DRENDO-1510 file (C-alpha; in Angstrom, 1 decimal, always signed):
<recs>
REC; n; res; u; v; w
REC; 1; MET; -0.1; +0.0; +0.2 .
REC; 2; LEU; +2.9; +2.3; +0.8 .
REC; 3; LEU; +4.5; +1.6; -2.5 .
REC; 4; SER; +1.2; +2.2; -4.4 .
REC; 5; LEU; +0.7; +5.7; -2.6 .
REC; 6; ALA; +4.2; +6.8; -3.2 .
REC; 7; LEU; +3.7; +5.8; -7.0 .
REC; 8; ILE; +0.3; +7.9; -7.0 .
REC; 9; VAL; +2.0; +10.8; -5.6 .
REC; 10; LEU; +5.3; +10.7; -7.3 .
REC; 11; LEU; +4.0; +10.0; -10.9 .
REC; 12; GLY; +0.8; +11.8; -10.6 .
REC; 13; SER; +2.7; +15.1; -9.5 .
REC; 14; ALA; +5.3; +14.5; -12.3 .
REC; 15; LEU; +2.9; +13.8; -15.0 .
REC; 16; GLY; +0.6; +16.5; -13.7 .
REC; 17; GLY; +3.3; +19.1; -13.5 .
REC; 18; ALA; +4.5; +17.9; -17.3 .
REC; 19; VAL; +1.1; +18.4; -18.7 .
REC; 20; GLN; +0.9; +21.9; -17.1 .
REC; 21; LYS; +4.0; +22.8; -18.9 .
REC; 22; LEU; +2.2; +22.4; -22.1 .
REC; 23; LYS; -0.5; +24.7; -21.1 .
REC; 24; MET; -3.1; +22.1; -20.3 .
REC; 25; PRO; -4.7; +21.0; -16.9 .
REC; 26; ALA; -2.9; +19.0; -14.4 .
REC; 27; LEU; -5.9; +16.6; -14.0 .
REC; 28; LEU; -5.0; +15.0; -17.5 .
REC; 29; GLY; -1.5; +13.8; -16.2 .
REC; 30; MET; -3.1; +12.5; -13.0 .
REC; 31; ILE; -5.9; +10.7; -14.9 .
REC; 32; ALA; -3.2; +9.3; -17.3 .
REC; 33; THR; -1.4; +8.3; -14.2 .
REC; 34; GLY; -4.3; +6.2; -12.9 .
REC; 35; ILE; -4.9; +4.6; -16.1 .
REC; 36; LEU; -1.2; +3.6; -16.3 .
REC; 37; LEU; -0.8; +2.5; -12.8 .
REC; 38; GLY; -4.4; +0.9; -12.5 .
REC; 39; PRO; -5.6; -2.6; -12.6 .
REC; 40; TYR; -6.1; -2.7; -16.2 .
REC; 41; SER; -2.5; -1.7; -17.2 .
REC; 42; LEU; +0.4; -2.2; -14.8 .
REC; 43; ASN; -1.6; -3.0; -12.0 .
REC; 44; LEU; +0.6; -1.2; -9.4 .
REC; 45; ILE; -2.1; +0.0; -7.3 .
REC; 46; ALA; -2.7; -2.0; -4.2 .
REC; 47; PRO; -6.0; -3.8; -4.1 .
REC; 48; VAL; -6.9; -2.3; -0.7 .
REC; 49; ILE; -6.9; +1.1; -2.5 .
REC; 50; ILE; -8.8; +0.0; -5.3 .
REC; 51; THR; -11.2; -1.6; -3.2 .
REC; 52; SER; -11.6; +1.7; -1.0 .
REC; 53; SER; -11.5; +3.8; -4.2 .
REC; 54; ALA; -15.0; +4.9; -4.2 .
REC; 55; ASP; -14.8; +6.0; -0.6 .
REC; 56; LEU; -11.4; +7.9; -1.2 .
REC; 57; ARG; -12.9; +9.7; -4.3 .
REC; 58; GLN; -16.0; +10.8; -2.1 .
REC; 59; MET; -13.8; +12.1; +0.4 .
REC; 60; ALA; -12.0; +14.0; -2.2 .
REC; 61; LEU; -15.3; +15.6; -3.3 .
REC; 62; ILE; -16.3; +16.3; +0.2 .
REC; 63; ILE; -13.2; +18.7; +0.5 .
REC; 64; ILE; -13.8; +20.5; -2.5 .
REC; 65; LEU; -17.6; +21.1; -1.9 .
REC; 66; ILE; -16.9; +22.1; +1.7 .
REC; 67; ARG; -14.6; +24.8; +0.1 .
REC; 68; ALA; -17.1; +25.6; -2.5 .
REC; 69; GLY; -19.8; +26.3; +0.1 .
REC; 70; LEU; -17.3; +28.5; +2.0 .
REC; 71; THR; -17.2; +31.0; -0.9 .
REC; 72; LEU; -20.7; +30.4; -2.0 .
REC; 73; ASP; -22.4; +33.9; -1.1 .
REC; 74; LEU; -26.1; +32.9; -1.1 .
REC; 75; GLN; -27.2; +36.3; -1.6 .
REC; 76; ASN; -25.2; +36.7; -5.1 .
REC; 77; LEU; -26.8; +33.1; -5.8 .
REC; 78; LYS; -30.4; +34.7; -5.1 .
REC; 79; LYS; -29.8; +37.4; -7.7 .
REC; 80; VAL; -29.1; +34.8; -10.2 .
REC; 81; GLY; -32.6; +33.2; -9.4 .
REC; 82; ARG; -34.3; +31.1; -12.4 .
REC; 83; PRO; -31.1; +30.4; -14.5 .
REC; 84; ALA; -29.6; +28.9; -11.4 .
REC; 85; PHE; -32.7; +26.4; -11.0 .
REC; 86; LEU; -32.9; +25.6; -14.5 .
REC; 87; MET; -29.2; +24.6; -15.0 .
REC; 88; CYS; -29.8; +22.0; -12.2 .
REC; 89; PHE; -31.7; +19.8; -14.7 .
REC; 90; THR; -32.2; +21.4; -18.3 .
REC; 91; PRO; -28.9; +20.6; -19.7 .
REC; 92; ALA; -28.9; +17.1; -18.4 .
REC; 93; VAL; -32.5; +16.4; -19.7 .
REC; 94; PHE; -31.4; +17.9; -23.3 .
REC; 95; GLU; -28.5; +15.6; -23.4 .
REC; 96; LEU; -30.3; +12.7; -22.1 .
REC; 97; ALA; -32.9; +13.0; -24.7 .
REC; 98; ALA; -30.3; +13.2; -27.2 .
REC; 99; VAL; -28.9; +9.9; -26.3 .
REC; 100; ILE; -32.4; +8.4; -26.2 .
REC; 101; PHE; -33.0; +9.5; -29.6 .
REC; 102; PHE; -29.7; +8.7; -31.3 .
REC; 103; ALA; -28.1; +5.7; -29.5 .
REC; 104; PRO; -30.6; +3.3; -31.1 .
REC; 105; PHE; -29.3; +4.4; -34.5 .
REC; 106; PHE; -25.7; +4.8; -33.9 .
REC; 107; LEU; -25.1; +1.8; -31.6 .
REC; 108; GLY; -28.3; -0.4; -31.9 .
REC; 109; LEU; -29.5; -0.1; -28.3 .
REC; 110; THR; -33.1; -0.3; -27.2 .
REC; 111; TYR; -34.7; +2.9; -26.1 .
REC; 112; LEU; -34.4; +1.7; -22.5 .
REC; 113; ASP; -30.8; +0.9; -22.8 .
REC; 114; ALA; -30.3; +4.2; -24.5 .
REC; 115; ALA; -32.0; +6.0; -21.6 .
REC; 116; ILE; -29.8; +4.1; -19.2 .
REC; 117; MET; -26.6; +5.1; -21.2 .
REC; 118; GLY; -28.0; +8.7; -21.4 .
REC; 119; ALA; -28.2; +8.9; -17.4 .
REC; 120; VAL; -24.7; +7.8; -17.0 .
REC; 121; LEU; -23.3; +10.4; -19.7 .
REC; 122; ALA; -25.6; +13.5; -18.5 .
REC; 123; ALA; -23.8; +14.3; -15.2 .
REC; 124; VAL; -21.3; +17.0; -15.2 .
REC; 125; SER; -18.2; +16.6; -13.1 .
REC; 126; PRO; -18.2; +19.0; -10.1 .
REC; 127; ALA; -14.5; +17.6; -9.3 .
REC; 128; VAL; -13.4; +19.3; -12.6 .
REC; 129; VAL; -15.8; +22.1; -12.7 .
REC; 130; ILE; -15.8; +23.4; -8.9 .
REC; 131; PRO; -12.1; +24.1; -8.5 .
REC; 132; ARG; -12.1; +26.2; -11.7 .
REC; 133; MET; -15.0; +28.2; -10.5 .
REC; 134; LEU; -13.5; +28.9; -7.1 .
REC; 135; LYS; -10.3; +30.1; -8.9 .
REC; 136; LEU; -12.3; +32.5; -10.9 .
REC; 137; ILE; -14.1; +33.8; -7.5 .
REC; 138; GLU; -10.8; +34.2; -6.0 .
REC; 139; SER; -9.4; +36.2; -9.1 .
REC; 140; GLY; -12.8; +38.2; -9.8 .
REC; 141; TYR; -13.7; +36.8; -13.1 .
REC; 142; GLY; -17.4; +36.6; -13.8 .
REC; 143; GLN; -18.1; +37.8; -10.2 .
REC; 144; GLY; -20.2; +40.9; -11.4 .
REC; 145; LYS; -23.0; +38.7; -12.6 .
REC; 146; SER; -22.2; +35.5; -10.2 .
REC; 147; ILE; -21.4; +33.5; -13.0 .
REC; 148; PRO; -19.1; +30.9; -11.0 .
REC; 149; GLN; -21.7; +30.5; -8.3 .
REC; 150; LEU; -24.2; +29.9; -10.9 .
REC; 151; ILE; -22.1; +27.2; -12.5 .
REC; 152; MET; -21.3; +25.7; -9.0 .
REC; 153; ALA; -24.7; +25.3; -7.9 .
REC; 154; GLY; -25.9; +23.9; -11.1 .
REC; 155; ALA; -23.2; +21.3; -11.4 .
REC; 156; SER; -23.8; +20.3; -7.7 .
REC; 157; VAL; -27.5; +19.5; -8.3 .
REC; 158; ASP; -27.3; +17.9; -11.9 .
REC; 159; ASP; -25.4; +15.0; -10.3 .
REC; 160; ILE; -28.2; +14.2; -7.8 .
REC; 161; PHE; -31.0; +14.7; -10.5 .
REC; 162; VAL; -29.0; +12.1; -13.0 .
REC; 163; MET; -28.6; +9.6; -10.2 .
REC; 164; VAL; -32.3; +9.6; -9.5 .
REC; 165; LEU; -33.1; +8.8; -13.2 .
REC; 166; PHE; -30.3; +6.1; -13.5 .
REC; 167; THR; -31.7; +4.4; -10.7 .
REC; 168; SER; -35.3; +4.8; -11.9 .
REC; 169; PHE; -34.2; +3.5; -15.5 .
REC; 170; ILE; -32.3; +0.3; -14.0 .
REC; 171; GLY; -35.4; -0.4; -12.2 .
REC; 172; MET; -37.4; -0.4; -15.4 .
REC; 173; ARG; -34.9; -2.7; -16.8 .
REC; 174; HIS; -35.6; -5.0; -14.1 .
REC; 175; GLY; -39.0; -5.1; -15.0 .
REC; 176; GLY; -40.3; -3.0; -12.3 .
REC; 177; GLY; -41.6; +0.0; -14.5 .
REC; 178; PHE; -40.9; +3.6; -14.3 .
REC; 179; ASP; -41.6; +4.8; -10.7 .
REC; 180; PHE; -42.8; +8.6; -11.2 .
REC; 181; LEU; -42.7; +8.7; -7.3 .
REC; 182; SER; -39.1; +8.2; -7.6 .
REC; 183; LEU; -38.8; +11.7; -9.1 .
REC; 184; LEU; -40.1; +13.2; -5.8 .
REC; 185; LYS; -36.7; +11.9; -4.2 .
REC; 186; LEU; -35.0; +14.8; -6.0 .
REC; 187; PRO; -36.6; +17.5; -4.2 .
REC; 188; VAL; -36.8; +15.8; -1.2 .
REC; 189; SER; -33.1; +14.9; -1.3 .
REC; 190; ILE; -32.1; +18.6; -2.0 .
REC; 191; ILE; -34.2; +19.8; +0.8 .
REC; 192; LEU; -33.3; +17.5; +3.3 .
REC; 193; GLY; -29.4; +17.8; +2.3 .
REC; 194; LEU; -29.5; +21.7; +2.5 .
REC; 195; ALA; -31.5; +21.3; +5.9 .
REC; 196; ILE; -29.1; +19.0; +7.5 .
REC; 197; GLY; -26.0; +21.0; +6.2 .
REC; 198; ASN; -27.5; +24.2; +7.6 .
REC; 199; LEU; -28.1; +22.7; +10.9 .
REC; 200; GLY; -24.5; +21.2; +10.9 .
REC; 201; GLY; -23.0; +24.5; +9.9 .
REC; 202; LEU; -25.0; +26.4; +12.8 .
REC; 203; PHE; -24.0; +23.9; +15.2 .
REC; 204; ILE; -20.1; +24.1; +14.4 .
REC; 205; ILE; -20.3; +28.0; +14.3 .
REC; 206; TRP; -22.0; +27.6; +17.8 .
REC; 207; LEU; -19.2; +25.4; +19.1 .
REC; 208; CYS; -16.4; +27.4; +17.8 .
REC; 209; LYS; -17.7; +30.6; +19.7 .
REC; 210; LYS; -18.2; +28.6; +23.0 .
REC; 211; ILE; -14.8; +26.7; +22.8 .
REC; 212; HIS; -11.5; +28.2; +21.5 .
REC; 213; MET; -9.9; +25.8; +19.1 .
REC; 214; ARG; -7.1; +26.1; +16.3 .
REC; 215; ASP; -8.4; +26.4; +12.8 .
REC; 216; THR; -7.0; +22.9; +11.9 .
REC; 217; VAL; -9.6; +21.2; +14.6 .
REC; 218; LYS; -12.3; +23.2; +13.1 .
REC; 219; ILE; -11.4; +21.8; +9.5 .
REC; 220; LEU; -11.6; +18.3; +11.1 .
REC; 221; LEU; -14.8; +19.1; +12.7 .
REC; 222; MET; -16.4; +20.0; +9.2 .
REC; 223; LEU; -15.1; +17.2; +7.6 .
REC; 224; SER; -16.3; +14.5; +10.1 .
REC; 225; ALA; -19.5; +16.4; +10.1 .
REC; 226; SER; -19.6; +16.0; +6.3 .
REC; 227; PHE; -18.5; +12.2; +6.4 .
REC; 228; LEU; -21.6; +11.6; +8.7 .
REC; 229; PHE; -23.9; +13.4; +6.2 .
REC; 230; VAL; -22.6; +10.9; +3.5 .
REC; 231; ALA; -22.6; +8.1; +6.0 .
REC; 232; LEU; -26.4; +9.2; +7.0 .
REC; 233; GLU; -27.4; +9.4; +3.2 .
REC; 234; ALA; -26.4; +5.5; +2.8 .
REC; 235; ALA; -28.1; +4.5; +6.0 .
REC; 236; VAL; -31.4; +6.0; +5.4 .
REC; 237; LYS; -31.7; +5.9; +1.5 .
REC; 238; SER; -34.1; +3.1; +1.8 .
REC; 239; TYR; -36.6; +5.2; +3.9 .
REC; 240; VAL; -35.9; +8.9; +2.9 .
REC; 241; PRO; -33.4; +10.4; +0.3 .
REC; 242; VAL; -30.7; +12.6; +1.6 .
REC; 243; SER; -28.0; +14.3; -0.4 .
REC; 244; GLY; -24.9; +13.9; +2.0 .
REC; 245; LEU; -22.7; +16.0; -0.5 .
REC; 246; LEU; -25.1; +18.6; -0.9 .
REC; 247; ALA; -25.1; +19.0; +2.8 .
REC; 248; ALA; -21.5; +19.4; +2.9 .
REC; 249; MET; -21.6; +22.2; +0.6 .
REC; 250; ALA; -24.7; +23.7; +2.7 .
REC; 251; LEU; -22.4; +23.4; +5.8 .
REC; 252; GLY; -19.8; +25.4; +4.3 .
REC; 253; ALA; -22.2; +28.1; +3.1 .
REC; 254; THR; -23.8; +28.4; +6.5 .
REC; 255; ALA; -20.4; +28.9; +8.0 .
REC; 256; LEU; -19.7; +31.7; +5.3 .
REC; 257; LYS; -23.1; +33.3; +6.3 .
REC; 258; LYS; -22.7; +33.3; +9.9 .
REC; 259; ASN; -19.0; +34.1; +10.3 .
REC; 260; ALA; -17.3; +35.2; +6.9 .
REC; 261; ALA; -13.9; +35.9; +8.4 .
REC; 262; LEU; -13.8; +32.5; +9.8 .
REC; 263; ALA; -14.9; +31.1; +6.3 .
REC; 264; GLY; -12.2; +32.9; +4.5 .
REC; 265; ARG; -9.4; +31.5; +6.8 .
REC; 266; LEU; -10.9; +27.8; +6.6 .
REC; 267; SER; -11.4; +28.4; +2.9 .
REC; 268; ARG; -7.5; +29.0; +2.4 .
REC; 269; LYS; -6.6; +25.9; +4.3 .
REC; 270; PHE; -9.2; +23.9; +2.4 .
REC; 271; SER; -7.3; +25.1; -0.6 .
REC; 272; LYS; -4.1; +23.6; +0.5 .
REC; 273; LEU; -5.9; +20.4; +1.4 .
REC; 274; TRP; -7.4; +20.1; -2.0 .
REC; 275; ILE; -3.8; +19.9; -3.4 .
REC; 276; GLY; -3.6; +16.4; -2.2 .
REC; 277; ALA; -7.3; +15.5; -2.5 .
REC; 278; GLU; -7.4; +16.4; -6.0 .
REC; 279; LEU; -4.3; +14.1; -6.8 .
REC; 280; ILE; -5.8; +11.0; -5.1 .
REC; 281; LEU; -9.3; +11.8; -6.7 .
REC; 282; PHE; -8.0; +12.0; -10.5 .
REC; 283; VAL; -5.6; +9.4; -10.2 .
REC; 284; LEU; -8.2; +7.0; -9.0 .
REC; 285; VAL; -10.6; +8.0; -11.7 .
REC; 286; GLY; -8.1; +7.1; -14.1 .
REC; 287; ALA; -7.6; +3.7; -12.4 .
REC; 288; ALA; -11.4; +3.1; -12.8 .
REC; 289; VAL; -11.1; +3.5; -16.4 .
REC; 290; ASP; -10.8; +0.2; -18.3 .
REC; 291; ILE; -8.9; +1.3; -21.5 .
REC; 292; ASN; -9.7; -2.1; -23.3 .
REC; 293; TYR; -13.2; -0.8; -23.7 .
REC; 294; ILE; -12.5; +2.2; -25.7 .
REC; 295; GLY; -11.6; +0.0; -28.8 .
REC; 296; ASN; -14.8; -1.5; -28.5 .
REC; 297; ALA; -16.5; +2.0; -28.8 .
REC; 298; GLY; -15.5; +3.0; -32.0 .
REC; 299; MET; -16.1; +6.2; -34.1 .
REC; 300; LEU; -19.9; +5.9; -33.7 .
REC; 301; ALA; -19.6; +6.2; -30.0 .
REC; 302; ALA; -17.6; +9.3; -30.5 .
REC; 303; CYS; -20.2; +10.5; -32.8 .
REC; 304; LEU; -22.9; +9.9; -30.2 .
REC; 305; ILE; -21.0; +11.9; -27.5 .
REC; 306; PHE; -20.3; +15.0; -29.5 .
REC; 307; THR; -24.0; +14.9; -30.8 .
REC; 308; ALA; -25.3; +14.7; -27.1 .
REC; 309; LEU; -22.8; +17.7; -26.0 .
REC; 310; ILE; -24.5; +19.7; -28.7 .
REC; 311; PHE; -27.8; +19.2; -27.2 .
REC; 312; ARG; -26.3; +19.9; -23.7 .
REC; 313; VAL; -25.0; +23.0; -25.1 .
REC; 314; ALA; -28.4; +24.1; -26.4 .
REC; 315; GLY; -29.8; +23.1; -22.9 .
REC; 316; VAL; -27.4; +25.5; -21.4 .
REC; 317; PHE; -28.4; +28.6; -23.6 .
REC; 318; ILE; -32.1; +28.0; -23.2 .
REC; 319; CYS; -31.5; +28.2; -19.3 .
REC; 320; LEU; -29.8; +31.5; -20.0 .
REC; 321; LEU; -32.5; +33.1; -22.1 .
REC; 322; ASN; -33.7; +36.6; -20.8 .
REC; 323; THR; -30.7; +36.9; -18.6 .
REC; 324; LYS; -28.2; +39.8; -18.2 .
REC; 325; LEU; -25.6; +37.5; -19.3 .
REC; 326; ASN; -23.7; +38.4; -22.8 .
REC; 327; LYS; -23.3; +36.0; -25.7 .
REC; 328; LYS; -19.5; +35.5; -24.3 .
REC; 329; GLU; -20.6; +34.7; -20.7 .
REC; 330; ARG; -23.3; +32.2; -22.1 .
REC; 331; ILE; -20.6; +30.6; -24.4 .
REC; 332; PHE; -18.5; +30.3; -21.2 .
REC; 333; CYS; -21.2; +28.6; -19.1 .
REC; 334; ALA; -21.8; +26.2; -22.0 .
REC; 335; ILE; -18.1; +25.2; -21.9 .
REC; 336; SER; -18.1; +25.0; -18.2 .
REC; 337; TYR; -21.1; +22.3; -18.5 .
REC; 338; LEU; -18.9; +20.0; -20.9 .
REC; 339; PRO; -16.6; +18.0; -18.5 .
REC; 340; LYS; -17.6; +14.5; -17.4 .
REC; 341; ALA; -15.4; +12.2; -14.9 .
REC; 342; THR; -16.4; +11.3; -11.5 .
REC; 343; VAL; -20.0; +10.0; -11.9 .
REC; 344; GLN; -19.1; +8.1; -15.2 .
REC; 345; ALA; -16.2; +6.4; -13.6 .
REC; 346; ALA; -18.6; +5.7; -10.7 .
REC; 347; ILE; -21.7; +4.4; -12.4 .
REC; 348; GLY; -20.5; +3.5; -15.9 .
REC; 349; GLY; -19.7; -0.1; -15.0 .
REC; 350; ILE; -23.0; -1.1; -13.0 .
REC; 351; PRO; -25.0; -2.1; -16.1 .
REC; 352; LEU; -22.2; -4.4; -17.0 .
REC; 353; ALA; -22.1; -5.7; -13.3 .
REC; 354; MET; -25.8; -6.2; -13.5 .
REC; 355; GLY; -25.4; -8.4; -16.3 .
REC; 356; PHE; -27.0; -6.3; -19.1 .
REC; 357; GLU; -26.3; -7.2; -22.7 .
REC; 358; SER; -25.8; -3.6; -23.3 .
REC; 359; GLY; -23.4; -3.3; -20.2 .
REC; 360; GLY; -20.1; -3.3; -22.5 .
REC; 361; ILE; -21.2; -0.6; -24.7 .
REC; 362; ILE; -22.4; +1.6; -21.9 .
REC; 363; LEU; -19.2; +1.3; -20.1 .
REC; 364; SER; -17.2; +1.8; -23.1 .
REC; 365; VAL; -19.3; +4.9; -23.9 .
REC; 366; ALA; -18.8; +6.3; -20.5 .
REC; 367; VAL; -15.0; +5.6; -20.6 .
REC; 368; LEU; -14.6; +7.5; -24.0 .
REC; 369; ALA; -16.9; +10.4; -22.6 .
REC; 370; ILE; -14.3; +10.8; -19.5 .
REC; 371; ILE; -11.2; +10.9; -21.9 .
REC; 372; ILE; -12.8; +13.3; -24.4 .
REC; 373; THR; -15.0; +15.7; -22.4 .
REC; 374; ALA; -12.6; +15.9; -19.1 .
REC; 375; PRO; -9.7; +17.5; -21.4 .
REC; 376; ILE; -12.1; +19.7; -23.6 .
REC; 377; GLY; -14.1; +21.1; -20.6 .
REC; 378; ALA; -11.1; +21.7; -18.4 .
REC; 379; VAL; -8.9; +23.1; -21.1 .
REC; 380; GLY; -12.0; +25.1; -22.5 .
REC; 381; ILE; -12.4; +26.8; -19.0 .
REC; 382; ASP; -8.7; +27.3; -18.4 .
REC; 383; LEU; -8.1; +29.1; -21.8 .
REC; 384; SER; -11.2; +31.0; -22.3 .
REC; 385; TYR; -12.6; +32.7; -19.1 .
REC; 386; LYS; -10.0; +35.8; -19.4 .
REC; 387; LYS; -11.5; +36.2; -23.1 .
REC; 388; LEU; -15.3; +35.7; -22.2 .
REC; 389; LEU; -15.5; +36.8; -18.5 .
REC; 390; GLU; -15.3; +40.5; -17.2 .
REC; 391; LYS; -13.1; +41.1; -14.1 .
REC; 392; ILE; -14.3; +43.2; -11.3 .
</recs>
């Protein structure tokens, strides 16, 4: 295990740095490290790490979501209004509809299997998007119209919406039919997640006032509370839906609202913690990618992915109709909604593991989507924000 961690850190840092020298995002080198060291290539990552991969990736996501919450000014988000709500699901619906319509023609899938594939593909990657939006907030780009906050909020809820649909389609595939009541899980999950996160944030801020403690201890408290939120989600999911990850972001946002000075200090510490978390996250995302499936996907799969992205971009533009955003800013929002990575790595292999005949092609397209869209989205954001957004 120690050798595996050493290889992950050393090679991931080296390839990430090398990619940055080429003016591209470091995450590309980290994903490449995971592919190289992972079980489908050199197999140099210890089985205990692979087994715990999902939990480790979730821990890394929690870190960036808390940090996002610590910079998410709710007053600025309220100013955005309707577009922030629409961005939570409209682009995903457009992409999902495109996959349902085109996948049977491109790949010979049934419409139900196409729906499952669409649910896998339709989620944006908060792990790619949110760190970049935080960078924009810190540098002042797009802040005049709260564009980073709009994208962060939408990207966080987008994943919950898609996962609800994925679960429903899987149930249909097993013969259970589409349960419309399952769609109620989305608002319930969001509301309860926000409520629990808000209560957790209020309690931690109260505790910090009553007991003097170092900022490092406060960070550990926030992390532990967020881990409990995610554990609670898993424990009660059979009875009531709760979004633990959204609760983690709400915890940070509550801390910002109640004590802005403290939130600023903790945000800076979380940004340092993210350096290691980002490395672990994207290396393990790469390790989950089975490159053997890429050859099975073929050009038609790539055509399907790009076609679906066109529909996704159209969905973004529809969300931003009648807003104060100009053409350049709307283009930037569309670019920011392109990258996929974490959700596709997490659920892309589920249909295959469940024995679905289409499982192999669904996983192949999921892998190809990560390799195509993560670089395009990350590079697009990094290269375009100075040209498309105004700085305050």
